C-alpha positions as CSV (number, residue, x, y, z in Angstrom):
1,M,120.3,12.2,134.1
2,N,117.0,10.9,132.8
3,P,114.2,13.5,133.4
4,P,110.7,12.2,134.1
5,V,108.5,11.9,131.1
6,A,105.8,14.6,131.1
7,H,103.5,14.8,128.1
8,P,102.3,18.3,127.1
9,V,98.7,19.2,127.9
10,N,96.7,18.4,124.8
11,D,93.6,20.2,125.8
12,A,93.3,24.0,126.1
13,V,95.5,25.4,128.9
14,R,93.3,27.4,131.3
15,L,94.9,30.3,133.1
16,S,93.4,32.0,136.1
17,V,94.4,35.7,136.3
18,D,94.1,38.0,139.2
19,C,93.2,41.1,137.2
20,M,93.2,43.5,140.2
21,G,96.7,42.8,141.5
22,G,99.7,45.0,141.0
23,D,100.3,48.7,140.8
24,H,98.0,49.2,137.8
25,G,95.3,46.6,137.9
26,P,92.9,46.1,134.9
27,S,94.5,49.0,133.0
28,V,97.5,46.6,132.5
29,T,96.2,43.1,133.0
30,L,93.3,43.4,130.5
31,P,95.3,44.6,127.5
32,A,97.9,41.9,128.3
33,C,95.2,39.2,128.5
34,R,93.7,40.4,125.2
35,A,97.1,40.2,123.5
36,F,97.8,36.8,125.1
37,L,94.5,35.4,123.8
38,N,95.3,36.6,120.3
39,A,98.7,34.9,120.4
40,H,97.5,31.6,121.9
41,P,94.3,30.4,120.0
42,Q,94.1,27.3,122.2
43,A,94.4,29.0,125.6
44,Q,91.5,29.9,127.9
45,L,91.4,32.6,130.6
46,I,89.5,32.9,133.8
47,L,89.7,36.6,134.7
48,V,89.0,37.4,138.4
49,G,88.2,40.8,139.7
50,K,85.5,43.3,140.4
51,A,82.7,42.9,137.8
52,D,82.5,46.5,136.7
53,A,86.3,46.7,136.2
54,L,86.2,43.6,134.0
55,A,83.0,44.4,132.0
56,E,84.8,44.8,128.7
57,A,86.1,41.2,128.9
58,A,82.7,39.6,129.5
59,Q,82.1,39.1,125.8
60,W,85.6,37.9,124.9
61,E,85.9,34.4,123.3
62,R,87.7,31.8,125.4
63,C,87.3,33.9,128.4
64,T,85.3,33.6,131.7
65,V,84.9,36.4,134.2
66,V,84.7,35.5,137.9
67,A,83.6,38.3,140.2
68,A,85.5,39.1,143.4
69,S,84.4,41.9,145.7
70,E,87.8,42.6,147.4
71,V,91.3,43.5,146.4
72,V,94.5,42.8,148.3
73,E,96.5,46.0,148.2
74,M,100.2,46.1,147.7
75,D,100.8,47.3,151.2
76,D,98.3,45.0,152.9
77,P,99.8,42.9,155.8
78,I,99.7,39.1,155.1
79,E,97.2,38.5,157.9
80,V,94.7,40.8,156.2
81,A,95.0,38.9,152.9
82,L,94.8,35.6,154.7
83,R,92.1,36.1,157.3
84,K,90.0,39.2,156.4
85,K,89.9,39.5,152.6
86,K,88.5,36.1,151.8
87,D,86.7,37.3,148.6
88,S,89.8,39.0,147.2
89,S,90.7,38.7,143.5
90,L,94.0,37.1,144.6
91,R,92.3,34.4,146.7
92,V,89.5,33.7,144.3
93,A,92.1,33.4,141.4
94,L,94.2,30.9,143.4
95,S,91.1,28.9,144.4
96,Q,90.6,28.1,140.7
97,L,93.5,25.7,141.1
98,K,91.8,23.6,143.7
99,A,89.9,20.4,142.9
100,G,86.2,20.4,143.4
101,P,84.5,18.8,146.5
102,D,83.6,15.7,144.6
103,G,87.0,15.3,143.0
104,Q,86.3,17.4,139.9
105,A,89.4,18.7,138.1
106,P,90.5,22.2,138.9
107,K,89.0,24.9,136.8
108,A,92.5,26.3,135.9
109,H,95.9,24.8,135.2
110,V,97.9,27.8,136.4
111,C,97.3,31.1,138.2
112,V,99.0,34.4,137.5
113,S,99.0,37.5,139.7
114,A,101.0,40.8,140.0
115,G,99.8,41.2,143.6
116,N,101.5,41.5,147.0
117,T,104.2,38.8,146.9
118,G,104.0,37.9,150.6
119,A,100.2,37.7,150.5
120,L,100.3,35.6,147.3
121,M,102.7,33.1,148.8
122,A,100.8,32.9,152.1
123,V,97.4,32.5,150.6
124,A,98.7,30.0,147.9
125,R,100.3,27.9,150.6
126,Y,97.2,27.9,152.8
127,L,94.8,27.1,149.9
128,L,97.0,24.7,147.9
129,K,99.4,23.2,150.5
130,T,102.9,22.2,149.7
131,M,103.7,19.2,147.5
132,E,104.7,15.9,149.2
133,G,108.5,16.0,149.6
134,I,108.7,19.8,149.7
135,D,109.3,21.5,153.0
136,R,109.1,25.1,151.7
137,P,108.0,26.7,148.4
138,A,110.5,28.8,146.6
139,I,110.4,31.8,144.2
140,A,112.3,31.3,141.0
141,T,112.9,33.8,138.2
142,V,115.4,34.4,135.4
143,M,118.2,36.9,134.9
144,P,119.9,37.7,131.6
145,N,123.4,36.3,131.0
146,E,126.2,36.8,128.5
147,R,125.2,33.9,126.4
148,D,122.1,35.8,125.2
149,G,120.0,33.6,127.4
150,F,118.8,33.5,131.0
151,T,119.9,32.0,134.3
152,T,117.2,30.7,136.6
153,V,117.8,31.7,140.2
154,L,116.0,30.5,143.3
155,D,115.0,31.2,146.1
156,L,114.4,35.0,145.7
157,G,112.8,35.8,149.0
158,A,110.3,33.2,150.2
159,N,112.7,31.6,152.6
160,V,115.3,33.7,154.5
161,D,116.8,30.8,156.4
162,C,117.3,27.6,154.6
163,S,118.6,24.2,155.6
164,P,120.8,22.1,153.3
165,E,117.8,19.9,152.5
166,H,115.8,23.0,151.4
167,L,118.6,24.0,149.0
168,L,118.6,20.4,147.5
169,Q,114.8,20.7,147.0
170,F,115.3,24.1,145.3
171,A,117.8,22.5,142.9
172,V,115.3,19.7,142.0
173,M,112.4,22.2,141.5
174,G,114.6,24.5,139.5
175,S,115.7,21.7,137.2
176,A,112.1,20.7,136.6
177,L,111.2,24.4,135.8
178,V,114.0,24.8,133.3
179,S,113.3,21.5,131.7
180,A,109.6,22.4,131.3
181,V,109.8,26.0,130.2
182,E,113.1,26.1,128.3
183,G,113.1,22.5,127.0
184,K,116.5,21.6,128.5
185,D,116.5,18.0,129.6
186,N,119.7,18.1,131.6
187,P,120.1,21.6,133.0
188,T,123.2,22.4,135.1
189,V,122.8,23.5,138.7
190,G,125.2,25.7,140.6
191,L,125.3,26.4,144.4
192,L,125.9,30.1,145.1
193,N,128.9,30.5,147.4
194,I,131.8,32.8,148.2
195,G,134.2,30.7,146.1
196,E,134.3,27.6,143.9
197,E,136.2,25.5,146.3
198,V,134.2,22.9,148.3
199,I,135.9,23.9,151.6
200,K,134.5,27.5,151.3
201,G,131.2,28.8,152.7
202,S,129.1,28.3,155.8
203,E,128.4,24.9,157.3
204,T,124.9,25.0,155.7
205,I,126.4,25.6,152.2
206,K,129.0,22.9,152.7
207,K,126.4,20.4,153.8
208,A,124.2,21.5,150.8
209,G,127.1,20.8,148.5
210,E,127.4,17.3,149.9
211,L,123.7,16.7,149.3
212,L,123.8,18.1,145.8
213,R,126.8,16.0,144.9
214,A,125.1,12.9,146.3
215,A,122.0,13.7,144.2
216,A,124.2,14.1,141.1
217,E,125.8,10.8,141.7
218,G,122.4,9.3,141.9
219,D,121.6,10.9,138.5
220,H,118.8,13.1,140.0
221,I,120.3,16.5,139.1
222,N,123.2,17.8,137.0
223,F,125.2,19.5,139.7
224,Y,128.1,21.7,138.4
225,G,129.5,22.7,141.7
226,N,129.9,26.0,143.6
227,V,129.4,29.2,141.7
228,E,129.9,32.9,142.6
229,G,127.7,35.9,142.0
230,N,129.2,36.8,138.7
231,D,128.5,33.4,137.3
232,I,124.8,34.3,137.3
233,F,125.5,36.8,134.5
234,K,128.1,34.7,132.8
235,G,125.6,31.9,132.3
236,T,128.0,29.4,133.9
237,T,125.1,27.2,134.9
238,D,121.4,27.1,133.9
239,I,120.3,27.3,137.5
240,V,121.7,29.0,140.6
241,V,120.5,27.9,144.0
242,C,120.7,30.0,147.2
243,D,118.6,31.0,150.2
244,G,116.0,33.7,149.9
245,F,118.0,36.4,151.7
246,V,120.9,36.1,149.4
247,G,118.7,35.6,146.3
248,N,116.6,38.7,147.0
249,V,119.7,40.8,147.6
250,A,121.3,39.6,144.4
251,L,118.0,40.3,142.4
252,K,117.6,43.8,143.8
253,T,121.3,44.6,143.3
254,A,121.1,43.5,139.7
255,E,118.0,45.6,139.1
256,G,119.6,48.6,140.7
257,L,122.8,48.2,138.7
258,I,121.0,47.9,135.4
259,A,119.1,51.1,136.2
260,T,122.3,52.9,137.2
261,L,124.2,51.9,134.1
262,V,121.3,53.0,131.8
263,G,121.4,56.3,133.6
264,F,125.1,56.6,133.2
265,I,124.9,55.9,129.5
266,K,122.1,58.6,129.0
267,Q,124.2,61.1,131.0
268,E,127.3,60.5,128.9
269,F,125.5,60.8,125.6
270,S,123.8,64.0,126.7
271,R,126.8,66.0,127.7
272,N,127.2,68.0,124.5
273,L,126.4,68.3,120.8
274,F,129.2,65.8,119.8
275,T,128.1,63.1,122.3
276,K,124.5,63.6,121.2
277,M,125.6,63.0,117.6
278,A,127.4,59.9,118.7
279,A,124.3,58.7,120.4
280,V,122.4,58.9,117.1
281,A,125.1,56.9,115.4
282,A,125.1,54.4,118.2
283,L,121.3,54.1,118.3
284,P,121.1,50.6,116.8
285,V,123.6,49.3,119.3
286,L,121.8,51.1,122.2
287,N,118.5,49.7,121.2
288,S,119.9,46.2,121.1
289,L,121.4,46.6,124.5
290,K,118.2,48.0,125.8
291,R,116.3,44.9,124.5
292,R,118.8,42.5,126.1
293,I,118.6,44.0,129.6
294,D,114.9,45.0,129.5
295,P,113.5,43.4,132.7
296,R,110.1,43.2,131.0
297,R,111.5,40.3,128.9
298,F,112.0,38.1,131.9
299,N,108.9,38.9,134.0
300,G,107.1,36.1,135.7
301,A,108.5,34.3,138.7
302,A,107.4,30.8,139.5
303,L,106.2,29.8,143.0
304,L,107.5,26.3,143.1
305,G,106.7,23.5,145.5
306,L,102.9,24.1,145.8
307,R,100.2,21.6,144.8
308,G,99.3,24.0,142.0
309,L,101.1,26.2,139.5
310,V,101.4,29.9,140.5
311,F,103.3,32.6,138.7
312,K,104.1,36.1,140.1
313,S,104.4,39.1,137.9
314,H,106.3,42.2,139.0
315,G,103.9,44.6,140.6
316,S,104.9,47.5,138.4
317,A,104.7,45.5,135.2
318,D,103.2,47.1,132.1
319,A,101.1,45.2,129.6
320,F,104.1,43.9,127.7
321,A,105.7,42.6,130.9
322,F,102.5,41.1,132.2
323,E,101.9,39.3,128.9
324,G,105.4,37.8,129.4
325,A,104.3,36.4,132.7
326,L,101.3,34.9,131.1
327,N,103.5,33.3,128.4
328,R,105.8,31.7,131.0
329,A,102.8,30.4,133.0
330,Y,101.3,29.0,129.8
331,D,104.5,27.2,128.8
332,A,104.9,25.7,132.3
333,A,101.3,24.4,132.4
334,R,101.4,23.1,128.8
335,N,104.6,21.2,129.6
336,C,103.3,19.7,132.9
337,L,105.7,21.5,135.3
338,L,103.7,20.3,138.3
339,D,104.1,16.7,137.3
340,R,107.8,17.1,136.6
341,V,108.4,18.7,140.0
342,H,106.5,15.9,141.8
343,D,108.2,13.1,139.9
344,Q,111.8,14.5,140.3
345,I,111.3,15.2,144.0
346,Q,110.1,11.7,144.7
347,E,113.1,10.3,142.8
348,T,115.5,12.5,144.8
349,L,114.1,11.7,148.3
350,Q,116.5,8.9,148.6
351,A,119.4,11.4,148.5
352,M,118.0,13.3,151.5
353,P,119.1,12.5,155.0
354,P,116.7,11.1,157.6
355,G,115.0,13.6,159.9
356,L,111.8,15.8,159.8
357,T,109.7,14.7,156.9
358,A,108.5,17.1,154.3
359,E,104.9,16.3,155.1
360,E,105.4,17.0,158.8
361,S,107.1,20.3,158.0
362,A,104.4,21.3,155.5
363,N,101.6,20.5,157.9
364,S,103.2,22.5,160.7
365,G,103.6,25.5,158.3
366,D,100.0,25.2,157.1
367,A,98.7,25.0,160.6
368,A,100.6,28.2,161.5
369,L,99.0,30.0,158.5
370,A,95.6,28.9,159.5
371,A,96.0,29.9,163.2
């Protein structure tokens, strides 16, 4: 497979940040932004939020503050964010990715928010629209694996019901993401299933497998085959593709299991004096384990398939985790993820069966959001 050539951005990468989103708002986002600027001397930030909350950042170098009078709360319904709060920090931050009325370049290359996921996806799709060749955007993030690396999984909740064509699109977008952010030119793709055999799975999964194999034969993706849930953590493939229902269940199950195992370890080492002494001896190993499974290290999910780069931080992220999301967004923009997705989708369209075009599907979805 020959990935599309995408030259890194030579000028300063500009990130638009929704500073009011998430459970903690500016108390987390501002320290994270300050640390990010210190680590990336060529980056620029557009900080969006209430003026008084962002006053301390007004004098920062390479930083612009844009005022927004409203905040999308974590429990706000999507229609509130979409139709009522039109001057929210989330919406204003996303609008920095839109081109100007006379064709001027967007003010930012990528947007980062820790806000309401449903609202972020809905407003982003309404403002930015979906990319040509993409029916539905997808949410992609990484999970730790046994190879001391990460497995990229998508979709994680944006699309509950997916067609085989959608899963093919997810595979192409995930390949572009891993190529851009991790520098892997030929990442492997696995289709999540209840077994490795091609005869297993629902009709949708079987058909998706056929499309993915056809795309692989055309040298559009590097399709490994069917994988099972445990392969995510084995690191069998670089990318695992599934619908949003399955992906979200897998993500939440993994998060719950990690928290449970950490709790079990603490309980066992706290049982008596001897186990506490053993804990002291095992402290270096425990600290290493904690680092490997720390969810803050892989914070920052990409919303793929839009005509603009958007990254979603976990709502409960602390400053370290939010900085991680900024880092992932920066790497994606610097390595032209948007162009990579566009180019690879166009090259893969020939592997898709005839039917409803992506443009018709996107327009119908955008019209529904605007209604």
